[in-house]
N, C-alpha and C positions, 0 to 999 in steps of 0.2 A: 079847193081853195076857199070856197064859200064856207065850208064847215070849219076850216082852220081860222078864218076871220071871226066866225061866231065863237069858237072855243077860246080865242084869245081874250075874250071879255070875262071868262070865268075866273074867280079868285084863286082857285087851286084845283089840283088833279091828283088822282091816285092812278098810277100806271102799273098794270099787272103785265108782266112779261112771261108769255108761255114758253115752255121748253118741249122739244120733240113734237108730240102730237097735240100740244096745247094744254088746256085745263080740264080738270074733272068737271063734268057737265053740271054738277051741283053748284059750282062757283057761278056759272052763267045763269042758272035757274034762280038762285037766291039773290045775287047782287044785281042782276039785270043791267050789266054795264053797256056802255056804248062800245061796240066792237069796230075797230078800224083795220083796214088793210092798206099796205103801201105797195101792193102789186102781187102778181101771180108768179111767185117763185118761192123757193124754200131757203130759209135761214136756219142756222143752228139754234137760235133762240130769239126771243122777242126784244132783247136789249138793243140791238142795232135799229130795229123798227121803232123802238121807243125814242131813240136819239133823233131819228128822222122826224117823228111827231113833235118832240120838244123844239127842235131847230125851226120847224115850219111855223109853230105857234109863237115862239118868242120874237120872230121877225115882225109880227103884227103889233107888238106891245110898244107904245110910244116911248122913245128914248133909247131903244135897243140898237137901232141902226143910226148911223151918223146923220142922215137926212131923214126927217120924219115922213117925207113924201116918197122915199125910195120904194117902199113896198107897194105903193099905189100904182107904180109904173112897171112892176114885174110882169113876166108872162103869167097868164091865168088870173091876173087880178082884174077886178071890175068887169067881169064877164068875158074877158079875152080867153080864147080857147086855142091859141096858137103859141108856139115858142117864139122867142125873140130872134132877131136877126143875128148873124154870126158876129162875134166880138173879135176884133183884131188889135 
């Protein structure tokens, strides 16, 4: 969450989505990108992971959520490391 909050301040991104085994090592060696993981499991490609990244970052941008303070009270925000209580 801390990284997402930091990345939400960047003006733009280029998201590269790997397929199957990922990228040719030269892409990583030359571009030296920030590599992110959304978990330890296998996806068909990086597109779904990219959507998770985009969704988590845009929530931090002022004006995206209905209430500007909503993201401050989410699980994992402001140093919280636990999930919220059950919603009914």
